[in-house]
C-alpha positions as a printed NumPy array, in Angstrom:
array([[-47.458,  11.989,  58.741],
       [-50.044,   9.977,  56.94 ],
       [-50.075,   6.188,  56.582],
       [-52.076,   6.45 ,  53.427],
       [-50.671,   4.463,  50.528],
       [-50.152,   6.558,  47.426],
       [-51.543,   4.849,  44.308],
       [-51.055,   5.889,  40.743],
       [-54.292,   5.317,  38.865],
       [-54.47 ,   3.587,  35.46 ],
       [-55.089,   7.067,  33.925],
       [-54.932,   5.853,  30.359],
       [-57.133,   2.782,  30.8  ],
       [-60.273,   3.173,  28.62 ],
       [-58.478,   5.271,  26.024],
       [-55.169,   3.571,  25.197],
       [-56.147,   0.134,  26.38 ],
       [-59.279,  -1.47 ,  27.859],
       [-60.362,  -0.369,  31.32 ],
       [-62.294,  -3.611,  31.773],
       [-60.151,  -6.118,  33.582],
       [-61.861,  -9.09 ,  32.008],
       [-61.749,  -7.643,  28.499],
       [-58.091,  -6.649,  28.896],
       [-57.256, -10.136,  30.238],
       [-58.998, -11.786,  27.276],
       [-57.149,  -9.536,  24.817],
       [-53.735, -10.202,  26.428],
       [-54.406, -13.942,  26.552],
       [-55.338, -13.914,  22.894],
       [-52.23 , -12.037,  21.861],
       [-49.917, -14.086,  24.08 ],
       [-51.481, -17.363,  22.811],
       [-50.376, -16.466,  19.307],
       [-46.776, -16.024,  20.322],
       [-44.363, -18.876,  19.911],
       [-43.328, -20.361,  23.239],
       [-40.34 , -22.296,  24.144],
       [-40.781, -25.768,  25.477],
       [-37.311, -25.657,  27.038],
       [-36.93 , -24.938,  30.698],
       [-35.504, -21.599,  31.844],
       [-31.689, -21.413,  31.768],
       [-31.552, -18.726,  34.475],
       [-33.751, -17.385,  37.24 ],
       [-33.193, -13.921,  38.717],
       [-34.489, -13.503,  42.215],
       [-35.866, -11.525,  43.918],
       [-38.055, -10.657,  40.956],
       [-37.914,  -6.955,  39.995],
       [-39.185,  -5.534,  36.748],
       [-37.457,  -2.235,  35.734],
       [-39.661,  -0.154,  33.44 ],
       [-37.932,   2.862,  31.797],
       [-40.155,   5.334,  29.977],
       [-39.219,   8.631,  28.338],
       [-40.938,  11.798,  29.533],
       [-43.376,  13.158,  26.944],
       [-44.886,  15.981,  28.966],
       [-42.391,  17.609,  31.352],
       [-38.813,  18.54 ,  30.943],
       [-36.503,  16.684,  33.346],
       [-32.947,  17.523,  34.435],
       [-32.508,  14.011,  35.759],
       [-34.46 ,  10.682,  35.63 ],
       [-37.476,  10.783,  37.892],
       [-39.042,   8.445,  40.465],
       [-42.765,   8.251,  41.23 ],
       [-44.242,   9.287,  44.508],
       [-46.565,   6.332,  44.267],
       [-46.198,   3.011,  46.106],
       [-48.811,   1.18 ,  43.925],
       [-49.505,   1.319,  40.224],
       [-53.055,   0.339,  39.448],
       [-54.004,  -1.704,  36.375],
       [-57.375,  -3.155,  35.426],
       [-55.897,  -6.625,  36.175],
       [-54.385,  -6.035,  39.55 ],
       [-52.219,  -3.553,  41.428],
       [-48.429,  -3.595,  40.969],
       [-46.091,  -2.828,  43.883],
       [-43.228,  -0.406,  43.441],
       [-40.043,  -1.737,  45.098],
       [-39.573,   0.891,  47.783],
       [-36.147,  -0.495,  48.779],
       [-34.758,  -0.012,  45.383],
       [-36.498,   3.406,  45.098],
       [-34.798,   4.396,  48.439],
       [-31.437,   3.195,  47.168],
       [-31.835,   5.2  ,  43.864],
       [-33.058,   8.293,  45.749],
       [-29.955,   8.187,  48.044],
       [-27.643,   8.523,  44.983],
       [-28.844,  12.081,  44.447],
       [-29.129,  11.36 ,  40.714],
       [-32.918,  11.259,  40.574],
       [-35.73 ,  13.78 ,  41.006],
       [-39.233,  13.107,  42.247],
       [-42.054,  13.609,  39.854],
       [-45.54 ,  14.657,  41.088],
       [-48.396,  12.162,  41.023],
       [-50.098,  14.347,  38.398],
       [-47.012,  14.186,  36.157],
       [-46.894,  10.47 ,  36.596],
       [-50.578,  10.004,  35.746],
       [-50.324,  12.344,  32.724],
       [-47.399,  10.311,  31.27 ],
       [-48.222,   7.144,  29.274],
       [-44.792,   5.714,  28.428],
       [-44.482,   3.581,  31.598],
       [-48.189,   2.863,  31.894],
       [-48.456,   1.31 ,  28.461],
       [-46.26 ,  -1.57 ,  29.737],
       [-48.087,  -2.23 ,  32.997],
       [-51.009,  -4.424,  31.683],
       [-48.634,  -6.696,  29.823],
       [-46.25 ,  -6.847,  32.756],
       [-49.2  ,  -7.731,  35.016],
       [-50.377, -10.414,  32.679],
       [-46.905, -11.862,  32.052],
       [-46.19 , -12.074,  35.802],
       [-49.729, -13.059,  36.808],
       [-48.633, -16.449,  38.276],
       [-46.108, -14.607,  40.42 ],
       [-48.102, -11.505,  41.329],
       [-47.246, -11.631,  44.964],
       [-43.592, -12.355,  44.321],
       [-42.436,  -9.379,  42.212],
       [-42.238,  -5.673,  42.273],
       [-41.678,  -2.97 ,  39.707],
       [-39.166,  -0.157,  39.459],
       [-40.663,   2.555,  37.19 ],
       [-38.242,   5.295,  36.074],
       [-39.234,   8.242,  33.976],
       [-36.24 ,   9.073,  31.824],
       [-34.989,  12.037,  29.86 ],
       [-35.852,  11.955,  26.238],
       [-32.72 ,  10.098,  25.503],
       [-31.702,   7.378,  23.074],
       [-30.735,   4.225,  24.995],
       [-28.296,   1.752,  23.72 ],
       [-28.325,  -1.345,  25.945],
       [-25.791,  -4.005,  25.451],
       [-26.847,  -7.408,  26.613],
       [-23.576,  -8.99 ,  25.454],
       [-25.888, -11.596,  23.947],
       [-23.676, -12.66 ,  21.161],
       [-20.479, -11.552,  19.416],
       [-20.003, -11.065,  15.686],
       [-16.793, -11.241,  13.732],
       [-13.706, -13.34 ,  13.298],
       [-12.403, -12.623,  16.695],
       [-15.338, -14.428,  18.268],
       [-15.495, -17.224,  15.682],
       [-19.01 , -16.122,  14.522],
       [-19.057, -14.242,  11.257],
       [-22.209, -15.205,   9.406],
       [-25.959, -15.333,   9.673],
       [-27.149, -18.872,   8.895],
       [-30.146, -18.185,   6.601],
       [-31.014, -21.896,   6.512],
       [-32.253, -21.486,  10.157],
       [-34.831, -18.879,   8.993],
       [-35.111, -15.527,  10.674],
       [-32.137, -14.23 ,  12.7  ],
       [-33.786, -15.078,  16.041],
       [-33.755, -18.746,  15.041],
       [-29.948, -18.574,  14.497],
       [-29.618, -16.972,  17.915],
       [-31.728, -19.791,  19.478],
       [-29.202, -22.267,  18.012],
       [-26.433, -20.332,  19.701],
       [-28.256, -20.581,  23.008],
       [-28.654, -24.323,  22.561],
       [-24.926, -24.556,  22.06 ],
       [-24.349, -22.452,  25.152],
       [-22.566, -19.653,  23.254],
       [-24.876, -16.883,  24.277],
       [-24.928, -17.506,  28.038]])
């Protein structure tokens, strides 16, 4: 039994995004600096920090969702740790298959989110882990229960005076309706 840590290389770095950590960091900082930020404090904190990344399989047919054999996902910025406890719990369900490292490195759907995840979590890089799951080519509908529309919920219109719809939703959050 080997104690060698299995690492998934950033196999698409240099083709789909920069392989240079400093160049990638500068690009991400530039893009993120243009995004509007909220000056309000967080309304909720989820701990421990885990980032689930679901990506559809583009190269291999799957009968079930698949887990990586890797423990580490490399990025040009820094390595991301896979949450082995969550992986063990998922594996025990019998509902997942294990992909090969080659399949993992050939696939880009999860990897494309890794640099942004690394940058967004940079100030907490030793405090979070990722849970990458390769999914069937399935259409996901994810309900966040973020807001309710219709007479039953006393919210029936989009207030165009607030601008784009996300601004109306921000007003709902301020009022505490969405949380």
